[in-house]
C-alpha positions as CSV (number, residue, x, y, z in Angstrom):
1,R,-30.2,11.5,-9.8
2,C,-29.4,7.8,-10.0
3,E,-26.1,6.5,-8.6
4,P,-23.7,4.4,-10.7
5,L,-24.6,0.7,-10.7
6,H,-21.5,-0.4,-8.7
7,S,-22.7,1.8,-5.8
8,I,-26.2,0.2,-5.7
9,H,-26.7,-2.9,-3.6
10,P,-28.8,-5.6,-5.3
11,T,-31.2,-5.8,-2.3
12,Q,-32.1,-2.2,-2.8
13,M,-33.5,-2.8,-6.3
14,A,-37.0,-3.9,-7.2
15,H,-38.0,-7.1,-8.9
16,P,-37.3,-8.2,-11.6
17,K,-34.1,-6.2,-12.1
18,R,-33.0,-7.3,-8.6
19,E,-33.4,-10.9,-9.7
20,L,-31.3,-10.3,-12.8
21,L,-28.5,-8.6,-10.8
22,L,-28.5,-11.6,-8.5
23,S,-28.1,-13.9,-11.5
24,K,-24.9,-16.0,-11.5
25,S,-24.5,-15.3,-15.2
26,P,-21.6,-12.9,-15.7
27,A,-22.9,-12.0,-19.2
28,V,-26.3,-10.9,-17.8
29,R,-24.6,-8.7,-15.1
30,Q,-22.2,-7.2,-17.6
31,I,-25.0,-6.2,-20.0
32,L,-27.1,-4.7,-17.2
33,A,-24.1,-2.8,-15.8
34,S,-23.3,-1.4,-19.3
35,L,-26.9,-0.3,-19.9
36,F,-27.3,1.3,-16.5
37,K,-24.0,3.1,-16.8
38,E,-24.9,4.5,-20.2
39,K,-28.2,5.7,-18.9
40,T,-26.9,7.4,-15.8
41,L,-23.5,8.6,-16.8
42,S,-23.9,9.7,-20.4
43,L,-24.2,13.5,-20.4
44,N,-24.4,15.8,-23.5
45,L,-21.7,18.4,-24.1
46,E,-23.6,21.2,-22.4
47,E,-24.4,19.1,-19.3
48,K,-20.7,18.2,-19.1
49,K,-19.7,21.9,-19.3
50,A,-22.2,22.7,-16.6
51,V,-20.8,20.0,-14.3
52,V,-17.2,21.2,-14.9
53,A,-18.2,24.8,-14.3
54,E,-20.0,23.9,-11.0
55,V,-17.0,21.9,-9.7
56,A,-14.5,24.5,-10.8
57,A,-16.5,27.2,-8.9
58,E,-16.3,25.2,-5.7
59,I,-12.6,24.5,-6.3
60,A,-11.9,28.3,-6.6
61,G,-12.9,28.8,-3.0
62,A,-11.6,25.5,-1.6
63,Q,-8.8,25.0,0.8
64,L,-9.0,21.2,0.7
65,M,-9.9,18.5,-1.7
66,V,-10.2,14.8,-0.7
67,L,-10.7,11.8,-3.0
68,A,-12.2,8.5,-1.9
69,E,-13.0,5.3,-3.8
70,Y,-16.6,4.2,-3.1
71,H,-16.9,1.0,-5.2
72,G,-19.5,-1.3,-3.5
73,T,-20.7,1.4,-1.0
74,V,-24.5,1.2,-0.9
75,V,-26.7,4.2,-1.9
76,T,-28.1,4.7,1.6
77,D,-24.6,5.1,3.0
78,I,-23.7,7.6,0.3
79,T,-26.9,9.5,1.0
80,T,-25.9,9.7,4.7
81,L,-22.5,11.0,3.7
82,R,-24.0,13.6,1.5
83,A,-26.1,14.9,4.4
84,D,-23.2,14.9,6.8
85,A,-21.0,16.7,4.2
86,R,-23.7,19.4,3.7
87,N,-24.1,19.9,7.4
88,N,-20.4,20.5,7.8
89,G,-19.9,22.9,4.9
90,V,-18.4,20.2,2.6
91,Y,-19.2,20.1,-1.2
92,F,-19.6,16.5,-2.0
93,R,-19.9,15.1,-5.6
94,V,-19.8,11.9,-7.5
95,I,-18.3,12.9,-10.8
96,K,-16.6,11.2,-13.8
97,N,-12.9,11.5,-13.5
98,T,-12.5,13.0,-16.9
99,L,-14.7,15.9,-15.9
100,A,-12.9,16.3,-12.5
101,R,-9.6,16.6,-14.3
102,R,-10.9,19.3,-16.5
103,A,-12.2,21.1,-13.4
104,V,-8.8,21.1,-11.6
105,Q,-6.8,22.0,-14.8
106,G,-4.9,25.3,-14.2
107,T,-5.9,25.4,-10.5
108,P,-3.8,24.9,-7.3
109,F,-5.3,21.4,-7.2
110,E,-4.1,20.3,-10.6
111,G,-1.5,18.0,-9.0
112,L,-4.3,15.7,-7.9
113,A,-5.2,14.8,-11.5
114,D,-2.9,11.8,-11.6
115,Q,-4.8,10.3,-8.6
116,M,-8.2,10.5,-10.3
117,V,-8.5,6.9,-11.2
118,G,-11.4,4.5,-10.5
119,P,-14.9,5.1,-9.0
120,L,-14.3,8.2,-6.9
121,V,-16.2,10.7,-4.8
122,Y,-14.9,14.2,-4.3
123,G,-15.1,16.3,-1.1
124,L,-14.2,20.0,-1.1
125,S,-14.2,22.5,1.7
126,K,-13.3,26.1,2.5
127,D,-12.3,24.9,5.9
128,P,-8.9,23.3,5.6
129,V,-9.9,20.3,7.8
130,A,-13.7,19.7,7.2
131,A,-13.6,17.6,4.1
132,A,-10.9,15.3,5.5
133,K,-12.8,15.0,8.8
134,V,-16.1,14.2,7.2
135,M,-14.8,11.6,4.7
136,N,-12.4,10.0,7.1
137,D,-15.0,9.6,9.8
138,F,-17.4,8.0,7.3
139,A,-14.7,5.6,6.1
140,K,-14.2,4.1,9.6
141,G,-15.6,0.6,9.6
142,K,-16.5,0.7,5.9
143,E,-14.1,-1.5,3.9
144,M,-15.6,-0.4,0.6
145,F,-15.0,3.3,1.1
146,V,-11.3,4.1,0.9
147,I,-9.6,7.5,1.1
148,K,-7.2,7.7,-1.9
149,G,-5.6,11.1,-1.3
150,G,-6.1,14.8,-1.2
151,A,-4.6,18.2,-1.6
152,M,-4.4,21.7,-0.3
153,P,-3.6,24.5,-2.7
154,N,-0.3,23.6,-4.4
155,L,0.3,20.7,-2.0
156,V,-0.6,17.1,-2.9
157,M,-1.3,14.9,0.2
158,S,-0.9,11.2,0.9
159,V,-3.6,9.1,2.5
160,D,-1.8,9.3,5.8
161,D,-1.6,13.1,5.5
162,V,-5.4,13.3,5.0
163,K,-6.0,11.0,8.0
164,R,-3.7,13.1,10.2
165,L,-5.4,16.3,9.0
166,A,-8.8,14.7,9.9
167,N,-7.7,14.4,13.5
168,L,-7.1,18.2,13.8
169,P,-9.9,20.4,15.1
170,S,-11.9,22.2,12.5
171,R,-12.2,26.0,12.2
172,N,-15.5,25.9,14.0
173,E,-14.1,23.8,16.8
174,L,-11.1,26.1,17.2
175,L,-13.5,29.2,17.3
176,A,-15.6,27.5,19.9
177,K,-12.6,26.7,22.1
178,L,-11.3,30.3,21.6
179,L,-14.7,31.7,22.6
180,G,-14.8,29.5,25.7
181,T,-11.3,30.6,26.7
182,M,-12.3,34.3,26.3
183,Q,-15.5,33.8,28.2
184,A,-13.9,32.1,31.2
185,P,-12.1,35.2,32.6
186,M,-15.1,37.4,31.9
187,A,-17.3,35.0,33.9
188,A,-14.8,35.0,36.7
189,F,-14.7,38.8,36.7
190,A,-18.5,38.9,36.8
191,R,-18.6,36.6,39.8
192,G,-15.9,38.7,41.5
193,L,-18.0,41.8,41.1
194,A,-21.1,40.1,42.4
195,A,-19.2,38.9,45.5
196,V,-18.0,42.5,46.2
197,R,-21.5,43.8,45.9
198,D,-22.8,41.2,48.3
């Protein structure tokens, strides 16, 4: 699936389209942007319904939703973010805001609808920390990728809230620490028994 034009860096495009995008003519750039947007973002009614249904299904099981503006972020970086999100159990999607608003309508995340403005990517996770951690870590050092807000069920969060949440340990990290804490006394007990036998 193609990414929106504003997320594609001109150097990634083949000649001659690349040359046109590098043109200094605002008219040429505007026409190309319009054509490309229509080609990649125009969905028929059934396709739109399918997208809304898919996102709504993810929202139904989510404990966290994070929004970020990605205007100007190159496709290779977005691809890297997709892979990182997938590896950490985060549902990641570039979606038109009108469809995203439909998907959250009537859900505990409906309060985020007012923040769905501009070119956004959406991260959802069942883990109440994972989406914030993945997207916040990716944003570090990338001026064009900006966290815009987030929400837990029935709780809209500010950008600072999302960043603070990102610094908390994830569920998997907490489980690993708990397991390590439980294993430590068992290991000590086993060493004690071994010493007695010796």
